[in-house]
C-alpha positions as CSV (number, residue, x, y, z in Angstrom):
1,X,45.3,-10.8,-36.7
2,X,44.1,-7.4,-37.4
3,X,42.0,-9.1,-40.7
4,X,39.9,-11.3,-38.2
5,X,39.9,-8.5,-36.0
6,X,42.2,-10.1,-33.0
7,X,43.4,-8.2,-30.3
8,X,46.6,-8.8,-27.7
9,X,45.4,-5.6,-25.6
10,X,44.6,-8.4,-22.4
11,X,47.2,-10.5,-23.3
12,X,49.8,-10.7,-20.6
13,X,53.3,-12.8,-22.0
14,X,55.9,-14.2,-20.3
15,X,59.1,-15.7,-22.2
16,X,60.9,-18.4,-22.0
17,X,64.5,-16.9,-21.5
18,X,67.1,-15.2,-22.3
19,X,70.5,-15.0,-23.1
20,X,72.9,-13.6,-20.2
21,X,74.6,-10.4,-21.5
22,X,72.8,-9.5,-24.6
23,X,71.6,-6.1,-24.2
24,X,67.8,-6.2,-25.7
25,X,68.5,-3.8,-28.9
26,X,71.2,-6.9,-30.1
27,X,69.7,-9.0,-32.5
28,X,70.2,-12.4,-30.7
29,X,68.5,-11.6,-28.2
30,X,65.1,-12.9,-27.2
31,X,63.7,-9.0,-25.9
32,X,64.7,-7.8,-29.5
33,X,63.1,-11.3,-31.7
34,X,59.8,-10.6,-29.7
35,X,59.1,-7.0,-30.1
36,X,60.5,-7.2,-33.8
37,X,58.6,-10.1,-34.8
38,X,55.4,-10.3,-33.0
39,X,55.1,-7.5,-30.3
40,X,55.9,-4.4,-32.4
41,X,52.6,-5.6,-35.0
42,X,50.1,-6.2,-32.5
43,X,48.2,-4.4,-29.9
44,X,50.2,-5.9,-26.8
45,X,49.9,-3.4,-24.1
46,X,53.9,-3.0,-23.2
47,X,53.2,-3.5,-18.9
48,X,52.1,-6.7,-20.3
49,X,55.0,-8.2,-21.8
50,X,57.3,-10.0,-19.4
51,X,61.4,-11.0,-20.9
52,X,64.3,-12.1,-18.1
53,X,66.4,-9.2,-17.8
54,X,70.2,-10.7,-19.0
55,X,71.6,-7.4,-18.3
56,X,70.2,-7.5,-14.6
57,X,73.1,-6.8,-12.1
58,X,71.7,-9.3,-9.9
59,X,70.6,-12.4,-11.9
60,X,69.7,-14.1,-9.1
61,X,67.2,-11.8,-7.8
62,X,65.9,-11.7,-11.2
63,X,65.4,-15.0,-11.5
64,X,63.3,-14.6,-7.9
65,X,61.5,-11.4,-9.9
66,X,60.8,-13.3,-12.5
67,X,59.1,-16.3,-10.9
68,X,57.1,-13.8,-8.2
69,X,55.4,-11.7,-11.5
70,X,54.1,-15.1,-13.1
71,X,52.9,-16.0,-9.5
72,X,51.3,-12.5,-10.0
73,X,49.9,-13.1,-12.8
74,X,47.7,-16.4,-11.8
75,X,50.4,-18.2,-13.5
76,X,50.3,-19.4,-17.7
77,X,47.7,-20.0,-18.8
78,X,49.5,-21.1,-22.1
79,X,53.0,-22.5,-22.8
80,X,54.8,-22.8,-25.6
81,X,58.0,-24.8,-26.3
82,X,60.5,-25.9,-28.7
83,X,62.7,-29.2,-27.6
84,X,66.3,-29.1,-28.6
85,X,68.1,-32.0,-30.0
86,X,69.4,-33.2,-26.8
87,X,66.2,-33.2,-25.5
88,X,65.8,-29.7,-23.6
89,X,63.1,-27.6,-23.3
90,X,63.2,-23.7,-22.4
91,X,67.3,-23.4,-21.8
92,X,66.7,-26.4,-19.5
93,X,70.3,-28.9,-20.7
94,X,69.9,-32.3,-19.8
95,X,70.4,-33.2,-15.8
96,X,67.7,-30.3,-14.9
97,X,65.6,-30.6,-12.2
98,X,62.2,-32.1,-13.0
99,X,61.2,-29.5,-9.6
100,X,63.5,-26.5,-11.5
101,X,62.6,-22.7,-11.1
102,X,63.3,-19.8,-13.3
103,X,67.5,-19.4,-12.8
104,X,70.6,-19.0,-14.7
105,X,72.3,-22.0,-16.2
106,X,75.2,-23.0,-18.6
107,X,74.5,-23.8,-21.9
108,X,75.7,-26.8,-22.7
109,X,77.7,-27.4,-26.2
110,X,75.3,-28.3,-28.3
111,X,72.8,-26.0,-27.4
112,X,75.6,-23.3,-28.0
113,X,76.2,-25.1,-31.7
114,X,73.4,-25.5,-32.5
115,X,72.7,-21.5,-31.5
116,X,75.7,-20.7,-33.8
117,X,74.3,-20.6,-36.6
118,X,72.2,-16.8,-35.5
119,X,75.8,-15.1,-35.0
120,X,78.5,-15.5,-36.7
121,X,80.4,-17.6,-34.5
122,X,80.3,-20.1,-31.8
123,X,83.0,-17.9,-29.9
124,X,80.0,-15.1,-30.0
125,X,77.2,-17.6,-28.4
126,X,76.3,-16.4,-24.6
127,X,77.5,-19.4,-22.4
128,X,74.9,-18.4,-20.1
129,X,71.1,-18.1,-20.1
130,X,68.3,-16.6,-17.6
131,X,65.6,-19.9,-18.4
132,X,62.1,-20.9,-16.1
133,X,62.4,-24.2,-14.5
134,X,60.8,-27.2,-15.4
135,X,59.2,-27.0,-12.6
136,X,57.6,-23.7,-13.8
137,X,56.8,-25.2,-17.0
138,X,54.8,-27.5,-15.9
139,X,52.5,-25.2,-13.7
140,X,51.8,-23.9,-17.2
141,X,47.6,-25.0,-17.6
142,X,48.5,-25.8,-21.4
143,X,51.5,-26.8,-23.2
144,X,52.1,-26.8,-26.9
145,X,55.8,-28.2,-28.2
146,X,55.7,-27.1,-32.1
147,X,59.0,-29.1,-33.5
148,X,59.9,-30.1,-37.3
149,X,62.8,-32.0,-38.7
150,X,64.8,-35.1,-38.9
151,X,67.7,-33.8,-36.8
152,X,64.6,-33.2,-33.5
153,X,63.3,-37.1,-34.2
154,X,65.0,-38.9,-32.1
155,X,64.4,-35.9,-29.3
156,X,60.8,-36.5,-29.8
157,X,60.8,-39.5,-29.5
158,X,62.3,-39.9,-26.1
159,X,60.2,-37.2,-25.0
160,X,57.1,-39.1,-25.9
161,X,57.7,-42.5,-25.8
162,X,61.2,-43.0,-23.4
163,X,61.2,-43.4,-19.8
164,X,61.2,-39.9,-17.6
165,X,64.4,-38.5,-17.3
166,X,66.2,-35.8,-16.1
167,X,68.2,-36.9,-18.8
168,X,65.5,-35.7,-21.4
169,X,63.8,-32.8,-20.0
170,X,60.7,-33.0,-22.1
171,X,59.8,-36.0,-21.0
172,X,58.9,-34.9,-18.5
173,X,55.8,-33.7,-20.3
174,X,54.5,-37.1,-19.7
175,X,53.1,-35.8,-16.5
176,X,51.2,-32.8,-18.0
177,X,47.6,-32.9,-18.3
178,X,47.0,-30.7,-21.2
179,X,50.0,-30.5,-23.3
180,X,49.9,-31.0,-27.1
181,X,52.5,-32.2,-29.7
182,X,52.8,-30.7,-33.1
183,X,55.3,-31.7,-35.1
184,X,56.0,-32.8,-39.0
185,X,56.4,-35.9,-40.5
186,X,60.2,-35.7,-40.1
187,X,60.3,-34.8,-36.6
188,X,57.6,-37.9,-36.3
189,X,59.5,-40.2,-37.5
190,X,61.1,-42.3,-34.7
191,X,57.5,-42.5,-32.9
Protein backbone atom coordinates (compact mmCIF):
# COMPACT_ATOMS: atom_id res chain seq x y z
CA UNK A 1 0.00 0.00 0.00
CA UNK A 2 2.89 2.38 0.71
CA UNK A 3 4.38 2.01 -2.76
CA UNK A 4 1.09 2.96 -4.40
CA UNK A 5 0.21 5.63 -1.86
CA UNK A 6 -2.91 3.71 -0.82
CA UNK A 7 -4.41 5.14 2.34
CA UNK A 8 -6.68 3.32 4.78
CA UNK A 9 -7.39 6.49 6.78
CA UNK A 10 -11.01 6.64 5.60
CA UNK A 11 -11.67 2.89 5.90
CA UNK A 12 -13.98 1.47 8.55
CA UNK A 13 -13.63 -2.25 9.21
CA UNK A 14 -15.94 -4.81 10.79
CA UNK A 15 -14.42 -8.19 11.47
CA UNK A 16 -16.58 -11.18 10.70
CA UNK A 17 -16.06 -12.98 13.99
CA UNK A 18 -14.07 -13.55 17.16
CA UNK A 19 -13.60 -16.46 19.53
CA UNK A 20 -15.36 -16.28 22.89
CA UNK A 21 -12.95 -16.38 25.81
CA UNK A 22 -9.73 -15.37 24.05
CA UNK A 23 -8.32 -12.01 25.16
CA UNK A 24 -7.36 -9.56 22.39
CA UNK A 25 -3.64 -10.19 22.97
CA UNK A 26 -3.96 -13.98 22.59
CA UNK A 27 -1.98 -15.03 19.48
CA UNK A 28 -4.99 -16.93 18.08
CA UNK A 29 -7.57 -14.21 18.64
CA UNK A 30 -8.78 -12.40 15.55
CA UNK A 31 -7.98 -9.11 17.31
CA UNK A 32 -4.34 -10.13 17.48
CA UNK A 33 -4.30 -11.56 13.96
CA UNK A 34 -5.82 -8.48 12.32
CA UNK A 35 -3.59 -5.99 14.12
CA UNK A 36 -0.43 -8.06 13.69
CA UNK A 37 -1.03 -8.81 10.00
CA UNK A 38 -2.85 -5.71 8.73
CA UNK A 39 -3.94 -2.85 10.97
CA UNK A 40 -0.51 -2.19 12.52
CA UNK A 41 0.92 -1.82 9.00
CA UNK A 42 -1.57 0.62 7.47
CA UNK A 43 -2.90 4.03 8.42
CA UNK A 44 -6.38 2.87 9.47
CA UNK A 45 -7.75 4.92 12.36
CA UNK A 46 -8.13 2.75 15.47
CA UNK A 47 -11.61 4.12 16.16
CA UNK A 48 -12.65 2.76 12.74
CA UNK A 49 -11.62 -0.82 13.58
CA UNK A 50 -14.46 -2.96 14.90
CA UNK A 51 -13.94 -6.52 16.12
CA UNK A 52 -16.43 -8.35 18.35
CA UNK A 53 -15.35 -8.52 21.99
CA UNK A 54 -15.23 -12.21 22.85
CA UNK A 55 -14.38 -11.28 26.45
CA UNK A 56 -17.46 -9.07 26.99
CA UNK A 57 -19.31 -9.68 30.26
CA UNK A 58 -22.64 -9.67 28.41
CA UNK A 59 -22.10 -11.40 25.08
CA UNK A 60 -25.68 -10.91 23.88
CA UNK A 61 -25.38 -7.17 24.49
CA UNK A 62 -22.04 -7.18 22.64
CA UNK A 63 -23.75 -8.78 19.64
CA UNK A 64 -26.52 -6.14 19.68
CA UNK A 65 -23.92 -3.38 19.99
CA UNK A 66 -21.99 -4.79 17.02
CA UNK A 67 -25.09 -4.92 14.81
CA UNK A 68 -25.90 -1.33 15.79
CA UNK A 69 -22.36 -0.17 14.96
CA UNK A 70 -22.64 -1.73 11.49
CA UNK A 71 -25.97 0.02 10.98
CA UNK A 72 -24.61 3.37 12.22
CA UNK A 73 -21.71 3.09 9.77
CA UNK A 74 -24.15 2.75 6.88
CA UNK A 75 -23.70 -0.99 6.44
CA UNK A 76 -20.86 -2.94 4.89
CA UNK A 77 -19.65 -2.08 1.40
CA UNK A 78 -17.34 -5.07 0.90
CA UNK A 79 -17.49 -8.32 2.86
CA UNK A 80 -14.56 -10.72 2.54
CA UNK A 81 -15.31 -14.35 3.33
CA UNK A 82 -13.66 -17.71 3.51
CA UNK A 83 -15.54 -20.99 3.58
CA UNK A 84 -15.28 -23.95 5.91
CA UNK A 85 -15.16 -27.54 4.72
CA UNK A 86 -18.73 -27.91 6.00
CA UNK A 87 -19.87 -24.85 4.02
CA UNK A 88 -19.80 -22.42 6.94
CA UNK A 89 -19.23 -18.71 6.36
CA UNK A 90 -18.05 -16.71 9.32
CA UNK A 91 -18.80 -19.13 12.12
CA UNK A 92 -22.31 -19.77 10.78
CA UNK A 93 -22.32 -23.53 11.06
CA UNK A 94 -24.72 -25.81 9.15
CA UNK A 95 -28.24 -25.21 10.42
CA UNK A 96 -27.73 -21.44 10.80
CA UNK A 97 -30.83 -19.55 9.65
CA UNK A 98 -30.33 -17.41 6.55
CA UNK A 99 -31.84 -14.43 8.41
CA UNK A 100 -29.51 -14.77 11.42
CA UNK A 101 -27.82 -11.71 12.92
CA UNK A 102 -24.60 -11.27 14.91
CA UNK A 103 -24.74 -13.76 17.76
CA UNK A 104 -22.85 -16.26 19.91
CA UNK A 105 -22.56 -19.68 18.28
CA UNK A 106 -21.30 -23.09 19.33
CA UNK A 107 -18.52 -24.25 17.02
CA UNK A 108 -18.97 -27.63 15.36
CA UNK A 109 -16.52 -30.40 16.11
CA UNK A 110 -15.37 -30.24 12.45
CA UNK A 111 -14.61 -26.52 12.72
CA UNK A 112 -12.75 -27.02 15.98
CA UNK A 113 -10.72 -29.87 14.45
CA UNK A 114 -9.94 -27.75 11.38
CA UNK A 115 -8.81 -24.85 13.58
CA UNK A 116 -6.80 -27.02 15.99
CA UNK A 117 -3.76 -26.57 13.72
CA UNK A 118 -3.52 -22.99 15.00
CA UNK A 119 -3.51 -24.11 18.65
CA UNK A 120 -1.43 -26.63 20.61
CA UNK A 121 -4.37 -29.06 20.73
CA UNK A 122 -8.08 -29.24 20.02
CA UNK A 123 -8.67 -28.79 23.76
CA UNK A 124 -7.37 -25.21 23.43
CA UNK A 125 -9.75 -24.33 20.56
CA UNK A 126 -12.65 -22.30 21.95
CA UNK A 127 -16.06 -23.95 21.83
CA UNK A 128 -17.95 -20.73 21.05
CA UNK A 129 -17.52 -17.60 18.96
CA UNK A 130 -19.29 -14.37 18.11
CA UNK A 131 -20.10 -14.23 14.40
CA UNK A 132 -21.94 -11.96 12.03
CA UNK A 133 -25.08 -13.80 11.01
CA UNK A 134 -25.89 -14.83 7.47
CA UNK A 135 -28.55 -12.10 7.31
CA UNK A 136 -25.94 -9.53 8.34
CA UNK A 137 -23.46 -10.85 5.76
CA UNK A 138 -26.08 -10.83 2.99
CA UNK A 139 -26.74 -7.12 3.56
CA UNK A 140 -23.21 -6.25 2.43
CA UNK A 141 -23.27 -4.45 -0.91
CA UNK A 142 -20.53 -6.68 -2.37
CA UNK A 143 -19.18 -10.03 -1.19
CA UNK A 144 -15.93 -11.71 -2.19
CA UNK A 145 -15.37 -15.30 -1.06
CA UNK A 146 -11.82 -16.64 -1.34
CA UNK A 147 -10.99 -20.35 -1.12
CA UNK A 148 -8.15 -22.62 -2.11
CA UNK A 149 -7.35 -26.28 -2.03
CA UNK A 150 -9.05 -29.57 -2.75
CA UNK A 151 -10.38 -29.75 0.83
CA UNK A 152 -12.76 -26.88 -0.02
CA UNK A 153 -13.98 -28.31 -3.36
CA UNK A 154 -17.09 -30.05 -2.02
CA UNK A 155 -18.18 -27.01 -0.01
CA UNK A 156 -17.65 -24.74 -3.04
CA UNK A 157 -19.63 -27.06 -5.32
CA UNK A 158 -22.52 -27.27 -2.85
CA UNK A 159 -22.48 -23.49 -2.30
CA UNK A 160 -22.52 -22.70 -6.02
CA UNK A 161 -24.46 -25.56 -7.64
CA UNK A 162 -26.39 -27.19 -4.84
CA UNK A 163 -29.81 -26.24 -3.54
CA UNK A 164 -30.02 -23.31 -1.14
CA UNK A 165 -30.17 -24.93 2.26
CA UNK A 166 -29.25 -24.08 5.83
CA UNK A 167 -27.23 -27.31 5.74
CA UNK A 168 -24.73 -25.41 3.54
CA UNK A 169 -24.65 -21.86 4.93
CA UNK A 170 -22.62 -20.54 1.96
CA UNK A 171 -25.46 -21.56 -0.39
CA UNK A 172 -27.27 -18.41 0.81
CA UNK A 173 -24.78 -16.47 -1.33
CA UNK A 174 -26.62 -17.69 -4.45
CA UNK A 175 -29.18 -14.96 -3.72
CA UNK A 176 -26.67 -12.13 -3.36
CA UNK A 177 -26.72 -9.68 -6.29
CA UNK A 178 -22.96 -8.98 -6.23
CA UNK A 179 -20.98 -11.97 -4.98
CA UNK A 180 -17.66 -13.10 -6.46
CA UNK A 181 -15.90 -16.38 -5.69
CA UNK A 182 -12.12 -16.29 -6.13
CA UNK A 183 -10.97 -19.90 -6.04
CA UNK A 184 -8.05 -21.93 -7.29
CA UNK A 185 -8.25 -24.90 -9.65
CA UNK A 186 -8.35 -27.40 -6.78
CA UNK A 187 -11.21 -25.65 -4.98
CA UNK A 188 -13.07 -25.47 -8.32
CA UNK A 189 -12.44 -29.13 -9.18
CA UNK A 190 -16.04 -30.27 -8.54
CA UNK A 191 -17.72 -27.45 -10.48
